[in-house]
N, C-alpha and C positions, 0 to 999 in steps of 0.2 A: 368912655362910652363908644367911641369909634372903634377902638381895638376890640371891644366886646362884640360889636356888630359884625366886624370883619371875621372874628373867630366863629360866630354863629353862622354866617354865610358859608364859610369854608366847611363847617361841620355838616350843613345841609347838603352841600354838593357831594361830600364824601358819602354821606348816608344815602343820598339818592342813587349814586353810582352803585353802591353796595347792594341796594334793594333791586336795582335793575339786573345786576349780575346774578343775584340769588334767584330772581324770577326766571332768568334765562336758563340757569342750571336746572330748575324744576321742569321747565318746558322740554329740556333736552331728553328727558326720559320718554317723551311721546313722539319726538322727532323721528322722521324716517331717514335712513342713510341714503346718500346720493352718490352714485358712481357713474362714470361715463357710459357704461353698458346699460345701467338702469334708465338713464336719461334718454339714451338712444331708443330703448325699448318703448318708452312712452311717447316719444316723438316730440317732446316739448321740454325746454329748459326754463324753469321758473326762476327768474333772476331778480334779486333785489337791487333797485337802482334809485337814485335821487330823481325827483321830478320837479324840483323848484330851485335848482342851483345852476344858473348859467355860469360857465359853459360846460360844467361837468355832466349834468343830466337835467333836462327840463322838457316841458311840452311846448312845441313851437306853435306858430299862428295857425297851422293846419291841424292842430290837435295830435301831432305825432311826437313820439319820444325822440329827442335829439341831444347831441353833446358828445364829449370825449368818452365818458364811461359807456354811453349807449353804443358807440361804434365799437369799443372794445368788447362789449357784451355780444354784439352781433357777430363779431369775428369768432368768438368762442362758440356760439351756437352753430355757426356755419361749419366750423371744424368738427363739431359733434354730429353734424348732419341733421339738426333738428330746428324747430321753430323756437324763436325767443319770445317768451311771455314775460313782460315786465311787471314787477310788483313794487308799488311805491314804498320807499323806506324813509324814516326820519331818524334823527339822533336818538329818539326815545325807543323806537320799535324795532330797529334793524337787528339787534342781537336776539331778542325774543323770537322774531320772525324766522331767523336762521336756525337757531337751535330747536325751535318748536316744529320745524319741518314744513313751514309754510312757503319757504323758498329753497331752491337747491343750493344756491351759493350767492354771495354778494359781490357786486362790482360797484362799490360805493364811494370811492375817493375817501376812504376812512383812515384816520390817523392810527398809526401803529402805536399801541401802548402796552406796557407790561401787564397792567390790570386786565385789559380786555383779552390778552393772550392766555389768561387763565381759564377763560370760558369758550373762546372761539379759536379756530386754527387759521392763522394768517398764511396767505400765499406770499411768495417773494414780492417785495415792493415793485410797483409798476408806475408810480407817479409821485410827485411831491407838490406842496402847495404852501408857500410861506405864510405864516400867521402874521397878520398885518393890522395896524390901526389905520382906519379911514376916518376923516373928520371934515368939519366945515373949514373952509379956507381961513377964516378968521381965528380959529381955535389954535392957541399957541401950545401945541403938543409935539415935543421933540424927543421925549423919552418917557419911561415909566413914571418918573417923579411928577410929571405934569398931568397924569390921568385923574388925580384927585381933585383937580380944579373944575372938572366937567362931569356931565352925565354920560356914562358909557353904556352902550347896548351890546348884547351878545346872545347868541343862539343857545338856549338852555339845553342841556343834555349832550351838547357837542363837546369835542376835545378843546374847543376855544374857551369854554366857560372856566374850567380850572386854571387854564393859563392866565386868563384875565385876573382871577382872584389871587393867583400867585404873584403876578407882576404889579398889580395896582396897589397904591398906598391904602392903608386901612380906612381912610375917610372917603374913598371913592364911592360915588353913588352909581350903582349898577342896576340897569334894567334888563330883564331877561325876556326873550321872545321865543316863539315856538319853532321857528325854522329860519333858514338863511334868508328867504325872501322877505319875511316880515321884519327881520333884523335890519336889512338894507333899507326897507321902506321906512322904518323908524327914523333912520338918519335923514332920508330925503324929505320926510314930512316934518322934521324938527322936533320929534319926540325926544331925541337924544342929540348930544353934541358930537359924538364920535362912536364908532363901533370897532370891535376887535373881531377879526375873522379871516376869511380867505383873501389872498392877494387878488383873486379873480373877482372879488366884489367890484373892483374897478371897472370890469367889463359891463356889469349890470348898471353901474352909475353912468357909464358912457352911453348905453342904450337909451337912457332917459333924457339925454341931452343936457345934463346938469354938471358936466365936468368943470365948468367955471366956478361952481359953488362948493365943490368938495374935492379933496385931494388925499393921496396916500401920505401918511405921516411918517411911519417908521416900521421896520420889520421887528417883530417881537421874538419870534422863534422859528426854527425849522419845523417842517411838518411832513414826515415820510408817510406815504399812503400805500395800502395794500388791499387786495381782495381777500375774501374769507370763506372758509367752508366750516362744517361742523367738525369737532374733534372726533377722530376715528374714521372720517371719510378719506382714507389714505389714497385711494385710487383717484379720487377727484382732485385732491391736493397735488398728487404727482402730475396729473394732466395739466393743471393750471400752472404749476411751477415750470413745466416744460414749455407751456404756451408763452409765459413771460420771458423765459430764457431765449427761446427761438426768435421771438419778435423784438427782443432787445438787440440780438445779434444781426437781424436782417434790416433793422432801422424802421420797422413798421410803427412801433410805439413812439419813437422819436418824431416821426412824420405826423402822427395823429396829435401828439402833444403840441407840436408847433402850429398845426392847423387850428386847434381849439383854444389853446392857452396863450398862444402868441409869443412864446419864448422857447429856448432850448430846454429839453428835458434833462434834468440833472443826472449825474452818475449816482445811481442809487445803491445802497448797501445790500449785501446778501446775508449779513449777520448783524444782529442788534442785541444788546445786553438784555437778558431776561425774556427774549422772544425766540421761539424755535420755529423755523420755516420749513423744517423737514418732516415734522410729525413723528419723528422716531426717537426723540430724546425723553 
């Protein structure tokens, strides 16, 4: 019975991702190309960013966008000489918003995957974010084999969801939530015993003053992240690849990562299996 339920859950995830990618492909036909020249001409860069994930992108107490990705996005807009207009993205809407032309490009701390690379064009990786299990202090979770003993939460539609399904035992009770903020809140409120997601969930937990009740259990997987443009937006891709290359060399991205994430930025790959960062393959 548990094996059947596990297979059903996995099938739903794969089907859901397939539908999302199909919808994104359909939207692509109506999307408008974005180049640096076109963005400069309109005077505004519409940038898809997270608004509920500390410290990557969130709304601060003053109602302003803040975070690592926000600063990166502002740097890009400044180099383009335009105003940055931020559009809220989620795990479910970011690809349709991009290929549908509602945003010019994404600065989303989005995991690089071969499946997504079939629909969107990734820029060279600019950050990373370990996929981690966080849980109650009393929960005895030391590895994948222990997940089946507890109720585990995850952000549906994110890269974390299929990772959890892959690593968790078939009998694991999984609860899915709409975004990162509600996933963390589910742990804090006792709806689940543990959650799988960003290593930076710990910063959110710390802000609540509940670090005595919850802890990082173990790292599940690496998570390489990149910005994205529409396929065919070669000039925008070249501009952003140059941006990442230059600001890796001058240490700007390292400094921002240290400021917001609190650790050293990893040495990131410039090639990955099944993913083309040049737009020319």
